[in-house]
All heavy atoms as a GROMACS GRO file, in nm:
protein
  565
    1MET      N    1  -2.853  -2.394   3.031
    1MET     CA    2  -2.745  -2.360   2.942
    1MET      C    3  -2.723  -2.208   2.945
    1MET      O    4  -2.816  -2.130   2.934
    1MET     CB    5  -2.781  -2.405   2.800
    1MET     CG    6  -2.671  -2.385   2.703
    1MET     SD    7  -2.714  -2.474   2.552
    1MET     CE    8  -2.620  -2.382   2.439
    2THR      N    9  -2.599  -2.166   2.957
    2THR     CA   10  -2.565  -2.024   2.966
    2THR      C   11  -2.524  -1.972   2.829
    2THR      O   12  -2.442  -2.031   2.760
    2THR     CB   13  -2.447  -2.003   3.064
    2THR    OG1   14  -2.471  -2.078   3.180
    2THR    CG2   15  -2.430  -1.858   3.097
    3GLU      N   16  -2.582  -1.858   2.789
    3GLU     CA   17  -2.544  -1.795   2.664
    3GLU      C   18  -2.424  -1.705   2.686
    3GLU      O   19  -2.417  -1.634   2.786
    3GLU     CB   20  -2.659  -1.712   2.608
    3GLU     CG   21  -2.758  -1.792   2.531
    3GLU     CD   22  -2.853  -1.703   2.452
    3GLU    OE1   23  -2.807  -1.604   2.393
    3GLU    OE2   24  -2.972  -1.735   2.453
    4GLU      N   25  -2.332  -1.708   2.592
    4GLU     CA   26  -2.214  -1.622   2.598
    4GLU      C   27  -2.255  -1.481   2.558
    4GLU      O   28  -2.326  -1.461   2.460
    4GLU     CB   29  -2.108  -1.674   2.503
    4GLU     CG   30  -1.984  -1.591   2.500
    4GLU     CD   31  -1.880  -1.643   2.401
    4GLU    OE1   32  -1.901  -1.752   2.345
    4GLU    OE2   33  -1.782  -1.573   2.380
    5VAL      N   34  -2.210  -1.381   2.633
    5VAL     CA   35  -2.237  -1.241   2.600
    5VAL      C   36  -2.128  -1.196   2.503
    5VAL      O   37  -2.010  -1.209   2.530
    5VAL     CB   38  -2.237  -1.152   2.726
    5VAL    CG1   39  -2.253  -1.007   2.689
    5VAL    CG2   40  -2.346  -1.197   2.821
    6LEU      N   41  -2.170  -1.146   2.389
    6LEU     CA   42  -2.076  -1.097   2.289
    6LEU      C   43  -2.045  -0.951   2.318
    6LEU      O   44  -2.134  -0.871   2.342
    6LEU     CB   45  -2.135  -1.113   2.149
    6LEU     CG   46  -2.172  -1.256   2.110
    6LEU    CD1   47  -2.239  -1.259   1.974
    6LEU    CD2   48  -2.048  -1.345   2.110
    7ARG      N   49  -1.916  -0.916   2.314
    7ARG     CA   50  -1.870  -0.782   2.350
    7ARG      C   51  -1.823  -0.704   2.229
    7ARG      O   52  -1.770  -0.759   2.133
    7ARG     CB   53  -1.754  -0.792   2.451
    7ARG     CG   54  -1.790  -0.864   2.579
    7ARG     CD   55  -1.882  -0.782   2.662
    7ARG     NE   56  -1.929  -0.855   2.780
    7ARG     CZ   57  -2.027  -0.816   2.856
    7ARG    NH1   58  -2.090  -0.703   2.831
    7ARG    NH2   59  -2.065  -0.888   2.959
    8CYS      N   60  -1.838  -0.575   2.235
    8CYS     CA   61  -1.797  -0.483   2.130
    8CYS      C   62  -1.647  -0.496   2.102
    8CYS      O   63  -1.566  -0.511   2.194
    8CYS     CB   64  -1.830  -0.340   2.173
    8CYS     SG   65  -1.787  -0.214   2.050
    9SER      N   66  -1.611  -0.490   1.974
    9SER     CA   67  -1.471  -0.501   1.932
    9SER      C   68  -1.392  -0.371   1.942
    9SER      O   69  -1.270  -0.372   1.924
    9SER     CB   70  -1.464  -0.549   1.786
    9SER     OG   71  -1.522  -0.676   1.771
   10ALA      N   72  -1.459  -0.260   1.970
   10ALA     CA   73  -1.388  -0.132   1.981
   10ALA      C   74  -1.291  -0.136   2.099
   10ALA      O   75  -1.324  -0.188   2.206
   10ALA     CB   76  -1.487  -0.017   1.999
   11ARG      N   77  -1.175  -0.082   2.077
   11ARG     CA   78  -1.070  -0.083   2.180
   11ARG      C   79  -1.121  -0.019   2.309
   11ARG      O   80  -1.174   0.092   2.309
   11ARG     CB   81  -0.949  -0.007   2.131
   11ARG     CG   82  -0.833  -0.011   2.232
   11ARG     CD   83  -0.711   0.058   2.182
   11ARG     NE   84  -0.661  -0.014   2.066
   11ARG     CZ   85  -0.585   0.040   1.971
   11ARG    NH1   86  -0.552   0.166   1.978
   11ARG    NH2   87  -0.543  -0.032   1.871
   12GLY      N   88  -1.107  -0.092   2.419
   12GLY     CA   89  -1.143  -0.040   2.550
   12GLY      C   90  -1.292  -0.047   2.583
   12GLY      O   91  -1.332  -0.007   2.692
   13CYS      N   92  -1.373  -0.096   2.492
   13CYS     CA   93  -1.517  -0.102   2.516
   13CYS      C   94  -1.554  -0.243   2.562
   13CYS      O   95  -1.513  -0.341   2.502
   13CYS     CB   96  -1.596  -0.068   2.390
   13CYS     SG   97  -1.775  -0.068   2.416
   14GLY      N   98  -1.630  -0.252   2.665
   14GLY     CA   99  -1.676  -0.382   2.714
   14GLY      C  100  -1.826  -0.398   2.704
   14GLY      O  101  -1.883  -0.492   2.758
   15ALA      N  102  -1.890  -0.308   2.630
   15ALA     CA  103  -2.036  -0.311   2.619
   15ALA      C  104  -2.081  -0.434   2.539
   15ALA      O  105  -2.008  -0.486   2.455
   15ALA     CB  106  -2.087  -0.184   2.552
   16GLU      N  107  -2.204  -0.475   2.565
   16GLU     CA  108  -2.260  -0.587   2.491
   16GLU      C  109  -2.280  -0.546   2.345
   16GLU      O  110  -2.330  -0.438   2.314
   16GLU     CB  111  -2.393  -0.628   2.551
   16GLU     CG  112  -2.452  -0.750   2.487
   16GLU     CD  113  -2.575  -0.802   2.559
   16GLU    OE1  114  -2.608  -0.752   2.668
   16GLU    OE2  115  -2.637  -0.894   2.504
   17ALA      N  116  -2.240  -0.633   2.254
   17ALA     CA  117  -2.253  -0.607   2.111
   17ALA      C  118  -2.396  -0.634   2.066
   17ALA      O  119  -2.460  -0.728   2.111
   17ALA     CB  120  -2.156  -0.695   2.033
   18VAL      N  121  -2.444  -0.549   1.976
   18VAL     CA  122  -2.576  -0.569   1.916
   18VAL      C  123  -2.568  -0.577   1.764
   18VAL      O  124  -2.664  -0.618   1.700
   18VAL     CB  125  -2.676  -0.458   1.959
   18VAL    CG1  126  -2.707  -0.469   2.107
   18VAL    CG2  127  -2.624  -0.320   1.926
   19HIS      N  128  -2.454  -0.540   1.707
   19HIS     CA  129  -2.433  -0.543   1.563
   19HIS      C  130  -2.311  -0.627   1.529
   19HIS      O  131  -2.214  -0.631   1.605
   19HIS     CB  132  -2.410  -0.402   1.507
   19HIS     CG  133  -2.517  -0.305   1.541
   19HIS    ND1  134  -2.640  -0.306   1.478
   19HIS    CD2  135  -2.523  -0.206   1.633
   19HIS    CE1  136  -2.715  -0.211   1.531
   19HIS    NE2  137  -2.646  -0.149   1.624
   20ALA      N  138  -2.317  -0.691   1.413
   20ALA     CA  139  -2.203  -0.765   1.360
   20ALA      C  140  -2.166  -0.703   1.226
   20ALA      O  141  -2.249  -0.694   1.136
   20ALA     CB  142  -2.238  -0.912   1.342
   21LEU      N  143  -2.043  -0.655   1.216
   21LEU     CA  144  -1.994  -0.594   1.094
   21LEU      C  145  -1.916  -0.701   1.018
   21LEU      O  146  -1.815  -0.751   1.066
   21LEU     CB  147  -1.902  -0.476   1.125
   21LEU     CG  148  -1.969  -0.349   1.177
   21LEU    CD1  149  -2.039  -0.369   1.310
   21LEU    CD2  150  -1.871  -0.237   1.185
   22LEU      N  151  -1.968  -0.738   0.902
   22LEU     CA  152  -1.907  -0.843   0.821
   22LEU      C  153  -1.816  -0.776   0.720
   22LEU      O  154  -1.858  -0.686   0.646
   22LEU     CB  155  -2.014  -0.925   0.751
   22LEU     CG  156  -2.123  -0.981   0.842
   22LEU    CD1  157  -2.228  -1.056   0.761
   22LEU    CD2  158  -2.066  -1.069   0.950
   23TRP      N  159  -1.691  -0.819   0.714
   23TRP     CA  160  -1.594  -0.753   0.629
   23TRP      C  161  -1.493  -0.852   0.576
   23TRP      O  162  -1.483  -0.965   0.622
   23TRP     CB  163  -1.524  -0.640   0.705
   23TRP     CG  164  -1.438  -0.686   0.820
   23TRP    CD1  165  -1.480  -0.718   0.945
   23TRP    CD2  166  -1.297  -0.706   0.819
   23TRP    NE1  167  -1.374  -0.756   1.023
   23TRP    CE2  168  -1.260  -0.750   0.948
   23TRP    CE3  169  -1.200  -0.692   0.722
   23TRP    CZ2  170  -1.128  -0.778   0.981
   23TRP    CZ3  171  -1.068  -0.720   0.756
   23TRP    CH2  172  -1.034  -0.762   0.884
   24ASN      N  173  -1.420  -0.808   0.475
   24ASN     CA  174  -1.300  -0.880   0.431
   24ASN      C  175  -1.207  -0.783   0.360
   24ASN      O  176  -1.248  -0.678   0.313
   24ASN     CB  177  -1.335  -1.001   0.344
   24ASN     CG  178  -1.374  -0.967   0.202
   24ASN    OD1  179  -1.391  -0.852   0.166
   24ASN    ND2  180  -1.392  -1.069   0.120
   25ASN      N  181  -1.082  -0.818   0.359
   25ASN     CA  182  -0.979  -0.743   0.287
   25ASN      C  183  -0.954  -0.821   0.159
   25ASN      O  184  -0.896  -0.929   0.164
   25ASN     CB  185  -0.852  -0.733   0.371
   25ASN     CG  186  -0.741  -0.658   0.300
   25ASN    OD1  187  -0.742  -0.642   0.179
   25ASN    ND2  188  -0.643  -0.613   0.376
   26PRO      N  189  -0.998  -0.770   0.045
   26PRO     CA  190  -0.985  -0.847  -0.079
   26PRO      C  191  -0.841  -0.880  -0.119
   26PRO      O  192  -0.819  -0.973  -0.195
   26PRO     CB  193  -1.052  -0.758  -0.184
   26PRO     CG  194  -1.066  -0.625  -0.123
   26PRO     CD  195  -1.061  -0.640   0.025
   27ARG      N  196  -0.746  -0.808  -0.064
   27ARG     CA  197  -0.605  -0.841  -0.094
   27ARG      C  198  -0.558  -0.962  -0.014
   27ARG      O  199  -0.458  -1.024  -0.049
   27ARG     CB  200  -0.517  -0.721  -0.064
   27ARG     CG  201  -0.541  -0.608  -0.163
   27ARG     CD  202  -0.464  -0.483  -0.136
   27ARG     NE  203  -0.330  -0.503  -0.085
   27ARG     CZ  204  -0.250  -0.407  -0.046
   27ARG    NH1  205  -0.294  -0.282  -0.052
   27ARG    NH2  206  -0.131  -0.432   0.000
   28LEU      N  207  -0.630  -0.996   0.096
   28LEU     CA  208  -0.589  -1.106   0.182
   28LEU      C  209  -0.688  -1.222   0.186
   28LEU      O  210  -0.649  -1.336   0.210
   28LEU     CB  211  -0.569  -1.057   0.326
   28LEU     CG  212  -0.468  -0.946   0.347
   28LEU    CD1  213  -0.470  -0.901   0.492
   28LEU    CD2  214  -0.329  -0.993   0.307
   29HIS      N  215  -0.816  -1.194   0.168
   29HIS     CA  216  -0.921  -1.294   0.186
   29HIS      C  217  -0.991  -1.326   0.055
   29HIS      O  218  -1.005  -1.240  -0.031
   29HIS     CB  219  -1.026  -1.243   0.287
   29HIS     CG  220  -0.966  -1.199   0.416
   29HIS    ND1  221  -0.978  -1.070   0.463
   29HIS    CD2  222  -0.892  -1.266   0.508
   29HIS    CE1  223  -0.916  -1.059   0.579
   29HIS    NE2  224  -0.862  -1.176   0.608
   30THR      N  225  -1.040  -1.449   0.043
   30THR     CA  226  -1.117  -1.487  -0.075
   30THR      C  227  -1.248  -1.408  -0.077
   30THR      O  228  -1.294  -1.358   0.026
   30THR     CB  229  -1.148  -1.637  -0.076
   30THR    OG1  230  -1.221  -1.670   0.042
   30THR    CG2  231  -1.020  -1.719  -0.081
   31THR      N  232  -1.310  -1.399  -0.192
   31THR     CA  233  -1.430  -1.317  -0.212
   31THR      C  234  -1.541  -1.351  -0.113
   31THR      O  235  -1.606  -1.263  -0.059
   31THR     CB  236  -1.482  -1.334  -0.356
   31THR    OG1  237  -1.378  -1.300  -0.446
   31THR    CG2  238  -1.602  -1.246  -0.381
   32GLY      N  239  -1.566  -1.477  -0.087
   32GLY     CA  240  -1.676  -1.517   0.000
   32GLY      C  241  -1.645  -1.516   0.148
   32GLY      O  242  -1.736  -1.530   0.230
   33ARG      N  243  -1.520  -1.501   0.185
   33ARG     CA  244  -1.484  -1.505   0.327
   33ARG      C  245  -1.529  -1.379   0.397
   33ARG      O  246  -1.516  -1.269   0.344
   33ARG     CB  247  -1.334  -1.520   0.343
   33ARG     CG  248  -1.295  -1.522   0.490
   33ARG     CD  249  -1.167  -1.590   0.516
   33ARG     NE  250  -1.142  -1.593   0.659
   33ARG     CZ  251  -1.024  -1.585   0.713
   33ARG    NH1  252  -0.918  -1.578   0.637
   33ARG    NH2  253  -1.010  -1.589   0.844
   34ARG      N  254  -1.582  -1.395   0.518
   34ARG     CA  255  -1.624  -1.279   0.598
   34ARG      C  256  -1.562  -1.287   0.736
   34ARG      O  257  -1.572  -1.388   0.804
   34ARG     CB  258  -1.776  -1.274   0.613
   34ARG     CG  259  -1.851  -1.250   0.483
   34ARG     CD  260  -1.820  -1.111   0.428
   34ARG     NE  261  -1.890  -1.084   0.305
   34ARG     CZ  262  -1.837  -1.097   0.184
   34ARG    NH1  263  -1.714  -1.142   0.169
   34ARG    NH2  264  -1.907  -1.067   0.077
   35LYS      N  265  -1.496  -1.181   0.774
   35LYS     CA  266  -1.448  -1.164   0.910
   35LYS      C  267  -1.557  -1.088   0.984
   35LYS      O  268  -1.642  -1.024   0.923
   35LYS     CB  269  -1.318  -1.083   0.911
   35LYS     CG  270  -1.206  -1.140   0.825
   35LYS     CD  271  -1.135  -1.253   0.890
   35LYS     CE  272  -1.043  -1.195   0.997
   35LYS     NZ  273  -0.973  -1.294   1.073
   36VAL      N  274  -1.556  -1.094   1.117
   36VAL     CA  275  -1.662  -1.030   1.195
   36VAL      C  276  -1.602  -0.941   1.303
   36VAL      O  277  -1.515  -0.986   1.378
   36VAL     CB  278  -1.754  -1.136   1.262
   36VAL    CG1  279  -1.861  -1.068   1.347
   36VAL    CG2  280  -1.816  -1.227   1.159
   37TRP      N  281  -1.647  -0.818   1.306
   37TRP     CA  282  -1.624  -0.730   1.420
   37TRP      C  283  -1.760  -0.709   1.484
   37TRP      O  284  -1.861  -0.694   1.415
   37TRP     CB  285  -1.571  -0.595   1.376
   37TRP     CG  286  -1.424  -0.590   1.349
   37TRP    CD1  287  -1.335  -0.692   1.354
   37TRP    CD2  288  -1.351  -0.474   1.309
   37TRP    NE1  289  -1.210  -0.648   1.320
   37TRP    CE2  290  -1.218  -0.514   1.293
   37TRP    CE3  291  -1.385  -0.342   1.285
   37TRP    CZ2  292  -1.117  -0.426   1.254
   37TRP    CZ3  293  -1.286  -0.254   1.247
   37TRP    CH2  294  -1.154  -0.296   1.233
   38LEU      N  295  -1.761  -0.707   1.615
   38LEU     CA  296  -1.884  -0.683   1.689
   38LEU      C  297  -1.888  -0.538   1.735
   38LEU      O  298  -1.784  -0.480   1.765
   38LEU     CB  299  -1.891  -0.778   1.809
   38LEU     CG  300  -1.888  -0.926   1.774
   38LEU    CD1  301  -1.878  -1.010   1.900
   38LEU    CD2  302  -2.009  -0.965   1.692
   39ALA      N  303  -2.008  -0.481   1.740
   39ALA     CA  304  -2.020  -0.340   1.779
   39ALA      C  305  -2.141  -0.318   1.868
   39ALA      O  306  -2.248  -0.374   1.844
   39ALA     CB  307  -2.031  -0.252   1.656
   40CYS      N  308  -2.121  -0.234   1.969
   40CYS     CA  309  -2.233  -0.186   2.049
   40CYS      C  310  -2.297  -0.071   1.970
   40CYS      O  311  -2.246  -0.030   1.866
   40CYS     CB  312  -2.185  -0.137   2.186
   40CYS     SG  313  -2.073   0.006   2.179
   41GLU      N  314  -2.408  -0.022   2.018
   41GLU     CA  315  -2.477   0.087   1.948
   41GLU      C  316  -2.386   0.210   1.934
   41GLU      O  317  -2.382   0.274   1.828
   41GLU     CB  318  -2.605   0.124   2.022
   41GLU     CG  319  -2.702   0.202   1.940
   41GLU     CD  320  -2.753   0.125   1.818
   41GLU    OE1  321  -2.802   0.013   1.834
   41GLU    OE2  322  -2.743   0.179   1.707
   42GLU      N  323  -2.311   0.240   2.038
   42GLU     CA  324  -2.225   0.359   2.038
   42GLU      C  325  -2.113   0.353   1.934
   42GLU      O  326  -2.075   0.454   1.876
   42GLU     CB  327  -2.164   0.379   2.177
   42GLU     CG  328  -2.074   0.500   2.187
   42GLU     CD  329  -2.013   0.518   2.326
   42GLU    OE1  330  -2.057   0.449   2.420
   42GLU    OE2  331  -1.922   0.601   2.338
   43HIS      N  332  -2.057   0.235   1.910
   43HIS     CA  333  -1.940   0.223   1.822
   43HIS      C  334  -1.972   0.173   1.682
   43HIS      O  335  -1.882   0.161   1.598
   43HIS     CB  336  -1.835   0.133   1.887
   43HIS     CG  337  -1.771   0.195   2.005
   43HIS    ND1  338  -1.793   0.151   2.134
   43HIS    CD2  339  -1.689   0.303   2.015
   43HIS    CE1  340  -1.725   0.228   2.218
   43HIS    NE2  341  -1.662   0.322   2.148
   44ARG      N  342  -2.097   0.145   1.653
   44ARG     CA  343  -2.132   0.092   1.521
   44ARG      C  344  -2.087   0.185   1.408
   44ARG      O  345  -2.022   0.142   1.312
   44ARG     CB  346  -2.282   0.068   1.509
   44ARG     CG  347  -2.320   0.021   1.371
   44ARG     CD  348  -2.468   0.018   1.347
   44ARG     NE  349  -2.491  -0.015   1.206
   44ARG     CZ  350  -2.609  -0.035   1.157
   44ARG    NH1  351  -2.716  -0.025   1.233
   44ARG    NH2  352  -2.622  -0.063   1.030
   45ASP      N  353  -2.122   0.312   1.416
   45ASP     CA  354  -2.087   0.406   1.309
   45ASP      C  355  -1.936   0.420   1.293
   45ASP      O  356  -1.884   0.420   1.182
   45ASP     CB  357  -2.151   0.542   1.332
   45ASP     CG  358  -2.302   0.540   1.311
   45ASP    OD1  359  -2.352   0.447   1.243
   45ASP    OD2  360  -2.369   0.630   1.363
   46HIS      N  361  -1.865   0.432   1.404
   46HIS     CA  362  -1.719   0.449   1.400
   46HIS      C  363  -1.652   0.328   1.334
   46HIS      O  364  -1.570   0.343   1.242
   46HIS     CB  365  -1.664   0.470   1.541
   46HIS     CG  366  -1.515   0.466   1.547
   46HIS    ND1  367  -1.435   0.567   1.499
   46HIS    CD2  368  -1.431   0.370   1.592
   46HIS    CE1  369  -1.307   0.533   1.516
   46HIS    NE2  370  -1.303   0.415   1.572
   47LEU      N  371  -1.687   0.209   1.379
   47LEU     CA  372  -1.626   0.088   1.323
   47LEU      C  373  -1.668   0.068   1.177
   47LEU      O  374  -1.586   0.028   1.093
   47LEU     CB  375  -1.660  -0.034   1.407
   47LEU     CG  376  -1.601  -0.036   1.549
   47LEU    CD1  377  -1.656  -0.155   1.628
   47LEU    CD2  378  -1.449  -0.039   1.546
   48SER      N  379  -1.793   0.098   1.145
   48SER     CA  380  -1.840   0.085   1.007
   48SER      C  381  -1.765   0.180   0.914
   48SER      O  382  -1.724   0.142   0.804
   48SER     CB  383  -1.990   0.115   0.998
   48SER     OG  384  -2.065   0.016   1.062
   49ARG      N  385  -1.746   0.305   0.959
   49ARG     CA  386  -1.672   0.403   0.877
   49ARG      C  387  -1.528   0.358   0.855
   49ARG      O  388  -1.474   0.371   0.746
   49ARG     CB  389  -1.674   0.541   0.944
   49ARG     CG  390  -1.792   0.625   0.903
   49ARG     CD  391  -1.775   0.772   0.944
   49ARG     NE  392  -1.727   0.789   1.080
   49ARG     CZ  393  -1.804   0.793   1.188
   49ARG    NH1  394  -1.934   0.780   1.177
   49ARG    NH2  395  -1.752   0.812   1.307
   50PHE      N  396  -1.464   0.307   0.961
   50PHE     CA  397  -1.326   0.260   0.951
   50PHE      C  398  -1.315   0.154   0.842
   50PHE      O  399  -1.226   0.160   0.756
   50PHE     CB  400  -1.281   0.203   1.085
   50PHE     CG  401  -1.140   0.151   1.084
   50PHE    CD1  402  -1.034   0.234   1.114
   50PHE    CD2  403  -1.114   0.018   1.055
   50PHE    CE1  404  -0.904   0.186   1.113
   50PHE    CE2  405  -0.984  -0.031   1.053
   50PHE     CZ  406  -0.879   0.053   1.082
   51LEU      N  407  -1.405   0.057   0.844
   51LEU     CA  408  -1.402  -0.050   0.744
   51LEU      C  409  -1.443   0.001   0.605
   51LEU      O  410  -1.381  -0.036   0.505
   51LEU     CB  411  -1.491  -0.165   0.788
   51LEU     CG  412  -1.444  -0.242   0.911
   51LEU    CD1  413  -1.553  -0.335   0.961
   51LEU    CD2  414  -1.315  -0.318   0.882
   52ALA      N  415  -1.546   0.084   0.599
   52ALA     CA  416  -1.594   0.136   0.471
   52ALA      C  417  -1.489   0.224   0.403
   52ALA      O  418  -1.473   0.218   0.280
   52ALA     CB  419  -1.723   0.214   0.490
   53ASP      N  420  -1.416   0.304   0.479
   53ASP     CA  421  -1.311   0.390   0.423
   53ASP      C  422  -1.203   0.308   0.352
   53ASP      O  423  -1.135   0.359   0.264
   53ASP     CB  424  -1.247   0.476   0.531
   53ASP     CG  425  -1.336   0.590   0.578
   53ASP    OD1  426  -1.442   0.614   0.514
   53ASP    OD2  427  -1.302   0.653   0.681
   54ARG      N  428  -1.187   0.184   0.391
   54ARG     CA  429  -1.088   0.094   0.332
   54ARG      C  430  -1.150  -0.002   0.230
   54ARG      O  431  -1.085  -0.092   0.180
   54ARG     CB  432  -1.018   0.017   0.443
   54ARG     CG  433  -0.929   0.108   0.526
   54ARG     CD  434  -0.906   0.056   0.666
   54ARG     NE  435  -0.821   0.146   0.741
   54ARG     CZ  436  -0.862   0.262   0.797
   54ARG    NH1  437  -0.987   0.299   0.787
   54ARG    NH2  438  -0.777   0.338   0.862
   55SER      N  439  -1.280   0.016   0.206
   55SER     CA  440  -1.358  -0.071   0.116
   55SER      C  441  -1.360  -0.217   0.164
   55SER      O  442  -1.361  -0.309   0.084
   55SER     CB  443  -1.304  -0.065  -0.028
   55SER     OG  444  -1.314   0.066  -0.078
   56PHE      N  445  -1.360  -0.235   0.296
   56PHE     CA  446  -1.364  -0.369   0.355
   56PHE      C  447  -1.504  -0.410   0.400
   56PHE      O  448  -1.533  -0.529   0.410
   56PHE     CB  449  -1.272  -0.378   0.478
   56PHE     CG  450  -1.124  -0.365   0.450
   56PHE    CD1  451  -1.036  -0.354   0.555
   56PHE    CD2  452  -1.073  -0.363   0.321
   56PHE    CE1  453  -0.900  -0.342   0.534
   56PHE    CE2  454  -0.936  -0.350   0.298
   56PHE     CZ  455  -0.849  -0.340   0.406
   57LEU      N  456  -1.589  -0.314   0.433
   57LEU     CA  457  -1.721  -0.346   0.489
   57LEU      C  458  -1.809  -0.411   0.384
   57LEU      O  459  -1.824  -0.359   0.274
   57LEU     CB  460  -1.788  -0.220   0.543
   57LEU     CG  461  -1.920  -0.240   0.617
   57LEU    CD1  462  -1.902  -0.325   0.743
   57LEU    CD2  463  -1.982  -0.107   0.654
   58ARG      N  464  -1.869  -0.525   0.418
   58ARG     CA  465  -1.957  -0.598   0.326
   58ARG      C  466  -2.102  -0.593   0.370
   58ARG      O  467  -2.192  -0.586   0.288
   58ARG     CB  468  -1.913  -0.744   0.312
   58ARG     CG  469  -1.771  -0.761   0.263
   58ARG     CD  470  -1.752  -0.705   0.122
   58ARG     NE  471  -1.613  -0.709   0.082
   58ARG     CZ  472  -1.539  -0.604   0.058
   58ARG    NH1  473  -1.590  -0.483   0.068
   58ARG    NH2  474  -1.414  -0.616   0.022
   59ASP      N  475  -2.127  -0.600   0.503
   59ASP     CA  476  -2.265  -0.602   0.552
   59ASP      C  477  -2.265  -0.575   0.702
   59ASP      O  478  -2.164  -0.595   0.769
   59ASP     CB  479  -2.328  -0.738   0.524
   59ASP     CG  480  -2.480  -0.736   0.526
   59ASP    OD1  481  -2.540  -0.626   0.540
   59ASP    OD2  482  -2.540  -0.844   0.511
   60VAL      N  483  -2.379  -0.531   0.752
   60VAL     CA  484  -2.400  -0.515   0.896
   60VAL      C  485  -2.529  -0.586   0.929
   60VAL      O  486  -2.632  -0.562   0.867
   60VAL     CB  487  -2.410  -0.365   0.937
   60VAL    CG1  488  -2.436  -0.353   1.086
   60VAL    CG2  489  -2.283  -0.290   0.899
   61VAL      N  490  -2.521  -0.679   1.025
   61VAL     CA  491  -2.638  -0.756   1.068
   61VAL      C  492  -2.645  -0.754   1.220
   61VAL      O  493  -2.548  -0.720   1.288
   61VAL     CB  494  -2.633  -0.903   1.017
   61VAL    CG1  495  -2.631  -0.907   0.864
   61VAL    CG2  496  -2.514  -0.977   1.073
   62GLY      N  497  -2.758  -0.793   1.274
   62GLY     CA  498  -2.771  -0.806   1.418
   62GLY      C  499  -2.695  -0.928   1.467
   62GLY      O  500  -2.683  -1.027   1.394
   63VAL      N  501  -2.644  -0.923   1.590
   63VAL     CA  502  -2.569  -1.038   1.641
   63VAL      C  503  -2.655  -1.164   1.646
   63VAL      O  504  -2.603  -1.275   1.637
   63VAL     CB  505  -2.504  -1.010   1.779
   63VAL    CG1  506  -2.395  -0.906   1.767
   63VAL    CG2  507  -2.606  -0.972   1.882
   64GLY      N  508  -2.786  -1.148   1.658
   64GLY     CA  509  -2.874  -1.263   1.658
   64GLY      C  510  -2.878  -1.337   1.525
   64GLY      O  511  -2.924  -1.452   1.519
   65GLU      N  512  -2.830  -1.273   1.420
   65GLU     CA  513  -2.827  -1.335   1.287
   65GLU      C  514  -2.698  -1.412   1.259
   65GLU      O  515  -2.687  -1.478   1.156
   65GLU     CB  516  -2.847  -1.228   1.179
   65GLU     CG  517  -2.981  -1.158   1.188
   65GLU     CD  518  -2.994  -1.048   1.085
   65GLU    OE1  519  -2.971  -1.076   0.965
   65GLU    OE2  520  -3.026  -0.935   1.125
   66LEU      N  521  -2.601  -1.403   1.349
   66LEU     CA  522  -2.474  -1.473   1.329
   66LEU      C  523  -2.494  -1.623   1.347
   66LEU      O  524  -2.571  -1.667   1.432
   66LEU     CB  525  -2.369  -1.424   1.429
   66LEU     CG  526  -2.317  -1.284   1.409
   66LEU    CD1  527  -2.224  -1.247   1.524
   66LEU    CD2  528  -2.246  -1.271   1.276
   67ASP      N  529  -2.419  -1.700   1.268
   67ASP     CA  530  -2.418  -1.845   1.285
   67ASP      C  531  -2.278  -1.895   1.252
   67ASP      O  532  -2.185  -1.817   1.233
   67ASP     CB  533  -2.525  -1.912   1.200
   67ASP     CG  534  -2.509  -1.885   1.050
   67ASP    OD1  535  -2.394  -1.867   1.003
   67ASP    OD2  536  -2.611  -1.884   0.980
   68GLU      N  537  -2.262  -2.025   1.242
   68GLU     CA  538  -2.131  -2.085   1.220
   68GLU      C  539  -2.066  -2.044   1.088
   68GLU      O  540  -1.945  -2.054   1.071
   68GLU     CB  541  -2.140  -2.238   1.224
   68GLU     CG  542  -2.182  -2.295   1.359
   68GLU     CD  543  -2.334  -2.289   1.378
   68GLU    OE1  544  -2.409  -2.300   1.279
   68GLU    OE2  545  -2.376  -2.273   1.493
   69SER      N  546  -2.147  -1.996   0.993
   69SER     CA  547  -2.091  -1.958   0.864
   69SER      C  548  -2.017  -1.824   0.869
   69SER      O  549  -1.945  -1.789   0.776
   69SER     CB  550  -2.202  -1.951   0.758
   69SER     OG  551  -2.287  -1.841   0.782
   70HIS      N  552  -2.034  -1.749   0.976
   70HIS     CA  553  -1.967  -1.619   0.990
   70HIS      C  554  -1.837  -1.638   1.068
   70HIS      O  555  -1.836  -1.702   1.170
   70HIS     CB  556  -2.057  -1.519   1.063
   70HIS     CG  557  -2.182  -1.491   0.989
   70HIS    ND1  558  -2.303  -1.546   1.025
   70HIS    CD2  559  -2.208  -1.415   0.879
   70HIS    CE1  560  -2.395  -1.505   0.941
   70HIS    NE2  561  -2.341  -1.425   0.852
   71GLY      N  562  -1.728  -1.576   1.013
   71GLY     CA  563  -1.596  -1.583   1.068
   71GLY      C  564  -1.590  -1.608   1.212
   71GLY      O  565  -1.505  -1.635   1.281
   0.00000   0.00000   0.00000
């Protein structure tokens, strides 16, 4: 069985993702809903700041912790 390689969500980046940024926009999403952006080590801080500046960031976990319950 082949595992799918998860890629960073940063524009133009094709690096393997190691972090999952869990977020939601409270004006659009229900309280418990989580969307997921993936991030490589290089883009984690940038993507986290982007979401945090908008009060969207809820949590950051390793991609190995993702399951079907995540967006």
